[in-house]
C-alpha positions, 0 to 999 in steps of 0.5 A: 499499500502507498501513502495515499491508501493509508490515507484512505485507511485512515480516512474510513476509520475516522482518525483523519482530520476530514469531515463527514462531508467529504467526498473521495472519487475512487477510479480505475480499480477492480472491485472486490466487494468481499462476498462474490467470486468475481471482481467488479468492473466497469465502475468507479467507487464513491466515498462519501464521509466515511463510508461508502456512498456509491458505485458509479460508471467508470469514466464519468465527470470528476468535478464536484467531489473533494478529491480524486483518486487513481488506483492504477489498474489496481484492486479495490477491497474491505479491509481485512480482519485478524482474529487471532494475533499477539502483537506484543509477542513481536519476538519468541517468548525466550527473548522476551523473557530474557533479551529485551527492555519493555520500551523496546517491546513496545517499539517493536509492537508498534511498529508490528500494527503498522505493518498489519495495516500496510498488509491491508489489516484494518482489525485485529483480535488481539488475543493476550498481551500488552496491547491497551496501551497501543490500542490507545495510541492507535485510537488517539491517531498517536500511532499508526495500526489497525483497530484493536479488540484487545483481551490484555492479559491471559489468564492461565493455571499454574503450570499451564499454557500462559506459565511462561517461567523456566521450569526451575523458576520458583513460586510467586506464593512461596518465594515471592520471585516476580516473573517479567512476562507476569509483570509486563502484562502478557498474562496472569496465574490464577488457581482456583474459583476465586482467583480466577474470578478476581483475574477476570475482574481485574482485566474487564476493569483495565477496558478489555474487549473479551477475556483469554483463558488457557485450558490445554496445553501449547507449543510455546510454554515449557511446562505443559505438554500439548494434550494437557487438560488445563482449568476444572469445569469450575474454574471455565465457568466462573471466568464465563460468568464474569465475562458474561455480567459484563457483555462479553465474552470468553476466548479459550486457547486449546488444541484438544478435543477433551479441552475443547468440551470443557470449554464449550460444556461451561460457555466459551464463545471462541476456541483458538486453535482446536486443531484436534478437533473430533466431528461430534465435538465439532457439530457441538460447536455449531450447536452451542453458536460458538466459533473455531479459529484454527491457524491452520497454518501453524501446520502448513506453512513455512516462516515468509522471511528471514527474521519472523515474529509471533504477531505475522499473520502467518506466525501467531501461536 
């Protein structure tokens, strides 16, 4: 995307100095409307304020518009949405734990947000990580990036997927030790119904869009096997209750069929990953009106450059 495309995106998001009375004519484009299998040709597009006004026949008069943009024969399409990413996981977890300062991490994830926008993603759902400040900066026009629906800190059990400590780390309960990813707001460890409720309330107080919990093992944490089932039904139900009463929902990191069933049976609305789901469970998911966000690229793609990051659309984990 060139700088003019970026200006259009910011304009449509309501973040520019243009007023709702401005009109823009976009000509010389093929239009993908997001629903048809075929591109729309022979049409120009008129933006009225921050909304699409109308499609008109190409080649008409250009007078009367505040701005005319020549698309150069390219394709005009709606902004993309990435519904599972971790902008703050801008480097592998061991690096975040041991190598980088918080201000470096902030700078890199701000750069990641701009890279997302320049690839055409105007909305992302960030499911775990300290991105609420980045979201506010973008909303205020102080940084460049997509609109962010942030989960803030992920919630996990001790020894679960969000427990990113080294295996020889000592407990914060028994030894008072601090852990960097917890201190920075990537994850919080909560065990038992009261702690899960407290963690959810803390997250909601920080103005997250949805709650993220971990109900199964993963591939980026060191202490939990992929097949492990995490959080009891009572703990999952407590998280769902807190989210529901606040007007939002719970997303669950989980791969295994057993863990997915625990999540679905207790009200979780989105299954993040779910790569080992079985057919009967998939039917249950549909019956309950829940969603699965599979990220099949985890097992089907290689890194797209020499310095991959966890925030890349084909790299999120």
